[in-house]
C-alpha positions in Angstrom: 141.4 -1.5 -11.1 142.5 -0.5 -7.6 144.4 -3.8 -7.1 146.2 -3.2 -10.4 147.2 0.3 -9.3 148.6 -1.0 -6.0 150.6 -3.7 -7.9 152.1 -1.1 -10.2 153.1 1.1 -7.3 154.7 -1.7 -5.3 156.4 -3.6 -8.1 159.4 -1.3 -8.4 160.1 -1.7 -4.7 159.9 -5.5 -5.0 162.2 -5.5 -8.0 164.7 -3.2 -6.1 164.7 -5.6 -3.2 165.5 -8.6 -5.5 168.3 -6.5 -7.2 169.9 -5.7 -3.9 169.7 -9.4 -2.8 171.2 -10.5 -6.1 174.0 -8.0 -5.8 174.8 -9.2 -2.3 174.7 -12.8 -3.4 177.0 -12.0 -6.4 179.3 -10.1 -4.0 179.5 -13.1 -1.7 180.0 -15.5 -4.5 182.5 -13.4 -6.3 184.7 -13.1 -3.2 187.4 -15.7 -4.2 190.4 -16.3 -1.9 193.6 -16.4 -4.0 196.7 -17.9 -2.5 200.0 -17.0 -4.2 202.5 -20.0 -4.5 206.1 -20.1 -5.6 207.3 -22.6 -8.2 208.9 -24.8 -5.5 205.7 -24.8 -3.4 203.7 -25.8 -6.5 206.1 -28.7 -7.3 205.9 -29.8 -3.6 202.0 -29.9 -3.8 202.3 -31.8 -7.1 204.6 -34.4 -5.6 202.1 -34.9 -2.7 199.2 -35.4 -5.2 197.4 -32.4 -3.6 196.4 -30.7 -6.8 192.7 -31.1 -7.8 192.7 -29.1 -11.1 194.8 -26.5 -12.9 194.6 -24.0 -15.8 197.6 -22.7 -17.6 197.8 -19.4 -19.6 201.0 -18.7 -21.5 202.1 -15.0 -21.3 204.8 -14.7 -23.9 205.2 -10.9 -23.4 206.1 -11.5 -19.8 208.1 -14.7 -20.4 206.0 -16.8 -17.9 203.3 -19.4 -17.7 200.4 -18.3 -15.5 199.0 -21.2 -13.5 195.8 -21.2 -11.5 194.1 -24.1 -9.8 192.6 -25.7 -6.7 194.1 -28.0 -4.1 192.1 -30.9 -2.7 191.8 -29.3 0.8 190.7 -25.8 -0.6 187.2 -24.4 0.1 184.8 -23.7 -2.7 185.9 -20.1 -3.3 189.6 -20.7 -2.8 192.3 -21.0 -5.5 196.0 -20.6 -6.0 198.1 -18.8 -8.6 201.7 -19.1 -9.5 204.0 -17.7 -12.3 206.3 -20.3 -13.8 209.2 -19.5 -16.2 208.3 -19.9 -19.9 210.1 -23.2 -20.6 209.1 -26.3 -22.4 211.0 -28.5 -19.9 209.1 -26.9 -17.0 205.8 -27.3 -18.7 206.5 -31.0 -19.6 207.4 -31.7 -15.9 204.1 -30.3 -14.7 202.1 -32.1 -17.4 203.8 -35.3 -16.4 202.4 -34.9 -12.8 198.9 -34.4 -14.4 199.1 -37.7 -16.2 200.5 -39.4 -13.1 198.1 -38.0 -10.5 195.2 -37.9 -13.0 193.9 -34.4 -12.3 192.4 -32.0 -14.9 194.5 -29.4 -16.6 193.3 -26.9 -19.1 195.3 -24.7 -21.5 194.1 -21.2 -22.3 195.4 -20.6 -25.8 194.0 -17.0 -26.0 195.3 -14.9 -23.1 193.6 -11.7 -24.3 190.2 -13.5 -24.3 190.8 -14.4 -20.6 191.4 -10.8 -19.8 188.2 -9.7 -21.5 186.2 -12.4 -19.7 187.7 -11.4 -16.4 186.6 -7.8 -17.1 183.2 -8.8 -18.1 182.7 -11.0 -15.0 183.9 -8.3 -12.6 182.8 -5.0 -14.1 179.6 -5.6 -16.2 177.4 -6.8 -13.2 178.1 -3.6 -11.3 177.3 -1.5 -14.3 174.0 -3.3 -14.8 173.3 -2.9 -11.1 173.8 0.8 -11.2 171.7 1.1 -14.4 168.9 -0.9 -12.8 169.0 1.2 -9.6 168.6 4.5 -11.6 165.7 2.9 -13.6 163.9 1.8 -10.5 164.3 5.2 -8.8 162.9 6.9 -11.9 159.9 4.5 -11.8 159.4 5.1 -8.0 159.3 8.9 -8.5 156.6 8.5 -11.2 158.8 8.9 -14.2 159.2 12.6 -13.5 162.3 13.8 -15.2 162.4 16.9 -13.0 162.0 15.0 -9.7 165.5 16.1 -8.7 164.9 19.7 -9.5 164.0 20.6 -5.9 164.9 24.3 -6.2 163.1 25.0 -9.4 160.0 27.2 -9.3 156.6 25.5 -9.5 155.0 28.7 -10.9 153.2 27.9 -14.2 152.5 30.3 -17.0 148.7 30.4 -17.4 147.3 29.5 -20.8 143.9 31.2 -20.4 145.0 34.1 -18.2 145.2 36.2 -21.4 141.7 35.4 -22.5 139.8 36.3 -19.4 138.5 39.9 -19.3 136.5 42.0 -16.8 133.4 41.3 -18.9 133.7 37.7 -17.9 133.7 38.7 -14.2 130.1 39.5 -13.1 129.7 42.0 -10.3 132.7 43.1 -8.2 132.5 46.6 -9.6 134.3 48.2 -6.7 137.0 45.5 -6.7 137.6 46.0 -10.4 138.1 49.8 -9.8 140.7 49.0 -7.1 142.8 46.8 -9.4 142.3 49.0 -12.5 145.5 51.0 -11.6 147.5 47.8 -12.0 146.3 47.4 -15.6 147.2 51.1 -16.4 150.6 50.7 -14.9 151.4 47.4 -16.8 150.2 49.0 -20.1 151.9 52.4 -19.6 154.4 52.5 -16.7 156.0 55.8 -17.9 152.8 57.7 -17.1 153.2 56.8 -13.4 157.0 57.2 -13.3 156.7 60.7 -14.8 154.9 62.0 -11.7 157.0 59.8 -9.3 154.1 57.6 -8.4 154.9 54.1 -7.2 152.4 51.4 -8.1 151.6 48.9 -5.4 154.0 46.0 -5.4 151.4 43.6 -4.1 147.6 43.3 -3.9 146.0 41.0 -1.4 142.6 39.7 -2.3 140.6 38.8 0.8 137.3 37.1 1.0 135.3 33.9 1.5 135.9 30.9 -0.7 134.2 31.0 -4.1 133.8 34.7 -4.4 136.0 35.1 -7.5 139.4 36.1 -6.3 141.3 33.8 -8.7 139.0 34.9 -11.6 139.6 38.6 -10.8 143.4 38.0 -10.9 143.1 36.3 -14.3 141.0 39.2 -15.6 143.7 41.7 -14.5 146.3 39.7 -16.5 144.0 39.5 -19.4 143.1 43.2 -19.5 146.8 44.1 -19.2 147.8 41.4 -21.8 150.9 40.4 -19.8 152.3 37.0 -18.7 150.4 35.5 -15.8 152.3 33.2 -13.5 150.2 31.3 -10.9 151.3 29.1 -8.0 149.8 27.8 -4.7 151.3 28.7 -1.4 151.7 25.0 -0.6 154.0 24.6 -3.6 156.8 26.5 -1.9 156.9 24.3 1.2 158.9 21.1 0.9 160.4 18.5 3.2 164.0 19.6 2.5 165.2 22.7 4.2 166.0 25.6 1.9 164.0 24.3 -1.1 161.1 26.7 -0.6 163.4 29.7 -0.5 165.2 28.4 -3.6 161.8 28.2 -5.4 161.0 31.7 -4.4 164.3 33.0 -5.9 163.8 31.0 -9.1 160.2 32.3 -9.5 161.3 35.9 -9.3 164.2 35.2 -11.6 161.7 33.8 -14.2 159.4 36.8 -13.7 162.2 39.3 -14.2 162.9 37.8 -17.6 159.3 38.4 -18.8 158.6 41.6 -16.9 156.2 43.4 -16.9 154.1 40.4 -15.6 151.8 39.3 -12.8 152.4 36.6 -10.2 149.4 35.1 -8.5 149.9 33.2 -5.3 146.7 31.3 -4.2 146.2 30.5 -0.5 149.2 32.5 0.5 148.4 31.7 4.2 150.0 28.3 3.6 153.4 30.0 3.5 152.8 33.5 4.9 151.6 32.6 8.4 152.8 34.6 11.3 156.4 33.7 12.4 157.5 32.9 15.9 154.2 31.2 17.0 155.1 27.6 16.3 155.4 25.0 19.0 158.7 23.6 17.8 160.8 26.8 17.4 160.9 29.3 14.6 163.7 28.0 12.3 161.6 25.7 10.1 161.4 25.4 6.3 158.2 27.5 6.1 159.6 30.5 7.9 162.8 30.4 5.7 160.5 30.4 2.6 158.5 33.4 4.0 161.7 35.3 4.8 162.9 34.8 1.2 159.5 36.0 -0.1 159.7 39.1 2.1 163.2 39.9 0.8 162.2 39.4 -2.9 159.2 41.6 -2.6 160.9 44.5 -0.8 164.5 43.9 0.0 167.9 45.0 -1.3 167.1 44.0 -4.9 164.6 45.7 -7.2 161.8 43.9 -8.9 160.6 46.4 -11.5 157.5 45.5 -13.4 156.5 42.6 -11.3 153.2 42.8 -9.5 152.1 40.1 -7.0 148.5 39.3 -6.4 147.7 36.9 -3.6 144.5 35.5 -2.3 143.4 34.2 1.1 140.4 33.8 3.3 142.5 33.9 6.5 144.1 37.4 6.5 144.2 37.3 10.3 147.0 34.7 10.4 149.3 36.4 8.0 152.6 37.8 9.2 152.5 41.6 9.8 155.7 42.0 7.7 153.9 40.6 4.7 151.1 43.2 5.0 153.2 46.3 5.5 153.5 49.0 2.7 156.1 48.1 0.2 155.0 44.5 0.1 151.2 44.0 0.0 150.4 47.7 -0.1 146.7 47.2 -0.8 144.0 44.8 0.5 140.9 44.3 -1.6 138.0 42.6 0.1 136.1 40.4 -2.3 132.9 39.8 -0.4 129.8 37.8 -1.1 127.7 39.2 -3.9 124.5 41.2 -3.2 121.2 40.7 -5.0 122.2 42.8 -8.1 125.6 41.0 -8.4 124.0 37.6 -8.0 121.7 38.3 -10.9 124.7 39.3 -13.0 126.5 36.1 -12.0 123.5 34.0 -12.8 123.3 35.5 -16.3 126.9 34.7 -17.0 126.5 31.1 -16.0 123.1 30.8 -17.8 124.5 31.7 -21.2 125.0 28.1 -22.4 121.8 26.7 -20.7 118.2 26.5 -22.0 115.6 27.7 -19.5 111.8 27.5 -19.4 109.8 30.7 -19.7 108.9 30.3 -16.0 112.5 30.9 -14.9 113.2 34.4 -13.7 116.8 35.0 -12.8 116.0 38.2 -10.9 113.6 36.4 -8.6 116.2 33.6 -8.2 118.8 36.1 -7.2 116.5 37.4 -4.4 116.0 33.9 -3.1 119.7 33.1 -2.8 121.2 35.5 -0.2 124.6 34.4 1.1 125.4 32.4 -2.1 128.9 32.9 -3.5 129.6 32.9 -7.2 130.8 29.3 -7.0 127.5 28.4 -5.2 125.4 30.0 -7.9 127.4 28.2 -10.7 126.8 24.9 -8.8 123.1 25.7 -8.4 122.5 26.2 -12.2 124.6 23.1 -13.0 122.7 21.0 -10.5 119.4 22.2 -12.0 120.7 21.3 -15.5 121.6 17.8 -14.4 118.1 17.4 -12.9 116.5 18.5 -16.1 118.6 16.0 -18.1 117.7 13.3 -15.6 114.0 14.1 -16.1 114.3 14.1 -19.9 113.3 17.7 -20.2 114.1 20.0 -23.1 114.5 23.1 -20.8 115.3 23.9 -17.1 112.2 24.9 -15.2 111.7 26.4 -11.7 111.0 22.9 -10.3 114.6 21.8 -11.1 115.9 25.1 -9.7 114.0 24.7 -6.5 115.2 21.2 -6.0 118.8 22.2 -6.9 118.6 25.0 -4.3 117.5 22.5 -1.6 120.3 20.1 -2.7 123.0 22.8 -2.4 121.7 23.9 1.0 120.7 20.6 2.7 121.7 17.7 0.4 119.5 15.4 -1.7 116.0 14.5 -0.5 115.7 11.1 1.2 112.4 10.2 -0.4 112.9 6.4 0.0 113.2 6.7 3.8 110.3 5.2 5.6 108.8 7.7 8.1 106.1 6.7 10.7 102.9 8.7 11.0 103.9 9.9 14.5 107.3 11.1 13.3 105.6 12.9 10.4 103.2 14.6 12.7 106.0 15.6 15.1 108.1 17.1 12.3 105.1 18.9 10.8 104.2 20.5 14.2 107.9 21.5 14.7 108.3 23.2 11.3 104.9 24.8 11.6 106.0 26.4 14.9 109.1 27.9 13.2 107.0 29.2 10.3 104.3 30.9 12.5 106.9 32.8 14.5 108.4 34.0 11.2 104.9 35.0 10.0 103.7 36.8 13.1 106.9 38.3 14.7 107.7 41.8 13.5 111.5 41.6 13.1 111.7 37.9 12.0 112.8 36.7 8.6 110.3 36.0 5.9 109.1 32.4 5.4 109.7 31.2 1.8 109.3 27.4 2.1 108.4 24.7 4.6 109.1 21.0 4.0 109.1 17.8 6.0 111.0 15.8 3.5 114.3 14.6 5.2 117.5 16.1 3.7 120.9 15.6 5.1 120.7 15.3 8.9 117.5 17.2 9.1 114.0 15.7 9.2 112.6 18.8 7.7 113.3 22.6 7.5 111.8 26.0 7.1 113.5 28.3 4.7 113.5 31.8 6.1 115.2 34.7 4.3 115.6 38.4 5.2 112.8 40.8 4.1 115.5 43.2 2.8 119.1 42.4 1.9 121.6 44.4 3.9 125.1 44.3 5.2 126.0 42.1 8.1 124.8 44.4 10.8 121.9 43.2 13.0 119.9 45.1 15.6 119.0 43.7 19.0 115.4 43.2 18.0 116.5 41.2 15.0 118.7 39.0 17.1 116.0 38.4 19.6 113.6 37.5 16.8 116.1 35.0 15.5 116.3 33.3 18.9 112.5 33.3 19.2 112.2 31.8 15.7 114.7 29.0 16.6 112.8 28.2 19.8 109.4 28.0 17.9 109.9 24.4 17.0 110.3 23.1 20.5 107.5 25.3 21.9 105.2 24.0 19.2 106.0 20.4 20.1 105.3 21.1 23.7 102.0 22.9 23.1 100.4 20.9 20.3 102.1 17.5 20.3 102.3 16.9 24.0 105.9 15.6 23.8 109.3 17.1 23.2 112.0 15.5 20.9 115.7 15.8 20.1 114.9 17.6 16.8 115.4 21.0 18.5 119.0 20.3 19.6 120.6 22.3 16.7 118.1 25.1 17.2 119.1 25.4 20.9 122.8 25.4 19.9 122.3 28.3 17.5 120.0 30.2 19.9 122.4 29.9 22.8 125.4 31.0 20.6 123.5 34.1 19.6 122.4 34.9 23.1 126.0 34.5 24.5 127.4 36.7 21.8 124.8 39.3 22.7 126.0 39.3 26.3 129.8 38.8 25.9 130.6 40.5 22.5 127.9 42.9 21.5 127.1 44.5 24.8 123.3 43.9 24.4 122.4 42.9 28.0 122.1 44.4 31.5 125.8 43.9 32.1 126.4 46.9 29.9 128.5 47.7 26.8 131.5 45.6 27.8 133.1 42.9 25.7 134.0 40.0 28.0 135.0 37.5 25.3 136.7 37.7 21.9 137.8 35.0 19.6 141.5 34.0 19.5 142.1 32.1 16.4 145.3 30.0 16.9 147.7 30.5 14.0 148.8 26.9 14.2 146.2 25.3 16.5 143.2 25.9 14.2 140.3 28.3 13.8 138.3 29.2 17.0 140.4 27.0 19.1 139.9 29.1 22.2 138.4 32.3 23.5 140.0 34.9 25.7 138.4 35.1 29.1 138.7 38.6 30.7 136.4 38.3 33.7 136.1 36.8 37.1 134.1 33.8 38.3 131.5 36.2 39.7 131.0 37.8 36.3 130.9 34.4 34.7 127.9 33.6 36.8 126.2 36.9 35.8 126.9 36.1 32.1 125.3 32.7 32.4 122.3 34.3 34.1 121.9 36.9 31.4 122.1 34.3 28.6 119.5 32.2 30.4 117.3 35.3 30.8 117.5 36.1 27.1 116.6 32.6 26.0 113.8 32.3 28.6 112.2 35.6 27.6 112.3 34.5 23.9 110.8 31.1 24.9 107.9 32.9 26.7 107.4 35.2 23.7 107.3 32.2 21.3 104.8 30.4 23.6 102.5 33.4 23.6 102.6 33.8 19.8 101.9 30.1 19.1 99.1 30.0 21.6 97.4 33.0 20.0 97.8 31.4 16.5 97.0 27.7 17.4 94.7 27.4 14.4 97.3 28.6 11.9 99.9 26.1 13.4 97.5 23.2 13.0 96.5 24.3 9.5 100.1 24.5 8.3 100.8 21.1 10.1 97.9 19.4 8.4 98.8 20.8 5.0 102.4 19.7 5.4 101.3 16.1 6.3 99.2 16.1 3.1 101.6 17.8 0.7 105.0 17.6 2.5 106.2 20.9 1.0 104.6 24.3 1.0 105.9 27.3 -1.0 105.7 31.0 -0.1 102.7 31.6 -2.4 100.8 28.7 -0.8 101.7 29.9 2.7 100.4 33.4 1.9 97.2 31.8 0.6 96.7 29.6 3.7 97.2 32.7 5.9 94.8 34.8 4.0 92.0 32.3 3.1 92.6 29.3 5.3 92.8 26.9 2.4 94.5 26.2 -1.0 92.9 26.9 -4.3 92.5 24.2 -7.0 95.2 25.9 -9.0 97.7 25.2 -6.3 96.5 21.6 -6.0 97.0 21.2 -9.8 100.6 22.5 -9.5 101.2 20.1 -6.7 99.9 17.2 -8.8 102.3 18.1 -11.5 105.2 18.1 -9.0 104.2 14.6 -7.8 104.3 13.4 -11.4 107.8 14.8 -11.8 108.9 13.0 -8.6 107.5 9.7 -10.0 109.5 10.2 -13.2 112.7 10.6 -11.1 
């Protein structure tokens, strides 16, 4: 199939090459050298027997015979022509030389036919060449009839924008309130104009990917029941200079004709990045497009009834002129959903799915902090696929648990062969993480431990916050996170007698937290001073470099403080694991036997020191499910 596609793509180019070669060949062949002779010169050549062939065409309207022919010393593409008075005596004299010298002479009895043939020979090939060229270029461009419409807007009128309502958007209550004014204005603009109120010309939706920015914009259009144009920021930028600006003008021209309406620009950072920071000067196509967008939004012209909604997850790189009042007057942050919003999102995506009685969406929402709306939709879809694969009539918690692990870490590598030593090492490592989480006050709560390889990890411990809160962490919580990350290496050293490379990612994350505590959060003996802050290059990429506002002497102190934090946490982890050696070994032995332990089983092991028969029966059922897979 791939070979056929390549052939279809390259065939027009091959044909075009052959057409050009054919045209060049025809041009070279068609270049005939014509020598004009007088009547006396023709008679002289006839007397010398130099004529090879001749053709005579009577032209009665001009009173002459038109002779063409070749001499014996002519090249292949060389002929002569001569006009002879229309006289029977002259014709008989020339014909007598033909009989005497025995050369071919032809008479064209239809002069008009000769003219038509000449026209066909000289004109038709060029007409065919031009037609073939246009045909091939249309094939090369993919048969797009509008391929030459560079300046036309790529904004499309959404077919489903009018059907999406706020009831289809779970959560985002505060965000809905922010954009509710837009709906009121689109429905009844006179109410605002009466009091002299100006509705925001633009609303910028900011938030991580998958949080529902596009869906919210569609819901605004649906609630207002107005036309909804949507376009991506990259659709403006083109190779040819001036095309993007032309598309912006055409987009607003279309919008004015159907006002009041909404224009939604997705990923506006593709065209709205800050000007003047490029490496090759500032007069490029993207900046011209941005300048035209700025002018259309708030320039000399008025765009009444047009509201622009844009979405991005990189507001830090946008041009300041784009964010000023009069353009994007309002920024609405669409953040990751909390537990209540996740439950509402799960209910929306669970409408067309059949679940087992054991599935509780409220509990599932508590186990998925940090999941976006797109992640939750993918989670339920993966669980449905697993249930179909297992020939089940309903989705159970087993499929949801497996789908959660797939979304976070990737599919389980159950076919990978693991040695007993490696299995023992991974179980000791993960048990160390788990015990720190169980015994340290400010650590996250342990929900699951597994030694089944997934992705690049040989195993993992799922630890979630005890209470969901905003993204503010105390110093004790950060230190507990570092201690928990170091628990795996400490456990290896204490109870396995060897250390491995499995803790490399733990060290990387622990060091990053410790350095941020010293240089950004002011949580060290160096005091409440921020030594470093991220400088995200607009064109050079995210987190390309960091600003360094300190001397070499201070750099040494920063390194010492980072090392001190990590070493103190390492000592604390060592003490906790030494005091709970029996629990570490109990969890490790259980992991070797069962490979995966859930929160309920962990709590049972901590309280009783063993698993009940009920837990063993559930585990046997899970093993049967794995065999069916």
